[in-house]
N, C-alpha and C positions, 0 to 999 in steps of 0.2 A: 416525975417521969416526963420525958420529952419525946415528941415526934420530930425526927430529924429528916430534913429534905436537903439533899445535896444536888446542886446543879453544876455540871461541868461546863466551863467557859474558857474560851481562848482570848477573851478581851481583858486588857489591863485596866479598863475604865470602870468606874463605880456606878454608872447609871442603872444597870440591871439590878444591882444590890439595893440601891436607893429606891427603885421602883417597888421591889419586894417589901422593903421596910414600910413604905407608905401604905401598901395594901394591908399589911399586918396591923398597922396602927388603926386603920379604919375599923378593924374587927376587935380591937382592944385586947389582943392576946399577949400574954407575957411571953417574950421570945428573945433570942439573941441571934444576930445575923453577922457573919464575918466572911471575909475572903481569904483563901489560903491556897497556894500552889495549884492554880488552875480550876478552882471550884468555889462556889458560894455555898456556905453551910448555914442553913436556917434551922434552929432548934426552937420548936413551938411547944408551949405547955400542953401536954396531951389530955389533961383533964378539963380543958376549956370547952364550954358547950357549943361554941361556934368554930371549933377547929376545922371541921369538914367544910364549912362555908368559906373559911379563909383559904384553905388549900384549893378549893374549887375556883375561888376568885383569882388566885395566882395562876392557875392553869388557863382560865378563860381570858384574863386581861394581860398577861405577860406577852409583850409583842414578839412575833416570830423574829428570830435573830439567827444569823449564820454563826454567831459567837457561842450559842448554846449547843453543846454537842452531846449531852447525855444527862441522865439523872439517876438518883438512887434514893431510897428512903428506908429508915429503920427506927426502932425505939431505943432509947437509952435511959438509964436510971438517973442521970444527972438532970437537975432542974435548969431551965434557961435563966440567964442573968437578967439582962435588960437590952433594949434596942439601942444601937449607937445613935448619937445625935448627928445631924448634918443640916446644912442650910439648903432649903429647897430653892433651886434657881431656875426651874422650868416647870411648866404645867404637866400634870400626869397623863392627860388625855392625848398625847402625841402619837402613840402607837396606832396601828391599824386596828379597826374593830374586827371581830371574828368573821363577819360577813364579807368585809373587804379582803381579808386574808384568803378566805375560801375562793373568792372570785379571781384574785391575782395568781394564786398557785394552782388553779384548775386548768390543765392543758386544753380542755374542751371549751373553755370560756373565751369569748372574743377579747376580753381584757387580760388575757394571760400575760403576766409580767409587765403589764402597762402600769407605770409608776404613779399615774395621776388618777387612779380609780377612786371616785367618791361614792360612798354609800348614801342612799337616801335617809337611812336611819342613823348614820354616823354624825357625831357632833363636829362642827367645823372649828378647828383649833388654829386656823391660820393667822388670826389676829395677833398671836403672840410674836409674830415676826416684826411687828411695828413697835410694840412696847409690852412689857409684862409688869404687873398684872394687866390683863385685858380690861378695857372699859369702853363705854360708848364714845369717849373723847379720843380714843386712839384706834379707830378702825383701819383695816389694811388698805382700803381704797381712799383714805383721806387725802392723799396727795393729788388725786385727780379732781379737776374742776368740772362742774356741769357746764354745758355749752352756754355761752353768754354770761358766765360769771366772771366778775372782774377781780375778785380777791379769793385767796385761799383761807381756809380756817385757821 
């Protein structure tokens, strides 16, 4: 049997689907995920001990997106096949953390709809702008020289 989660989306891009696949892989659940006619369909093995943890992680970590317009879930007798393969081309921590989302979308917050809201608890993933994968040799500010420095790194 499988637990099926359908997410309605208006986006033709695969980044939301790939993000969900990555979360499912972290939990080691047998699943199949595909896109069809305006929705992403995720079938997860309903007998897995960490199914609830995986669904909670998807709900907690999936970035707020104007392209996600609704959801539905149900059980089916069919077993999920396998996750599709894809090449990871970007880090997974690019979405806003729940704390930042709450602050940005709260009309009473002074940071309401302010796009550069950083949370003290959020990880800084801006180094990916310089090079990916991130490393100490490719920091975001490496193009700036300290005062009095004659050479760049």
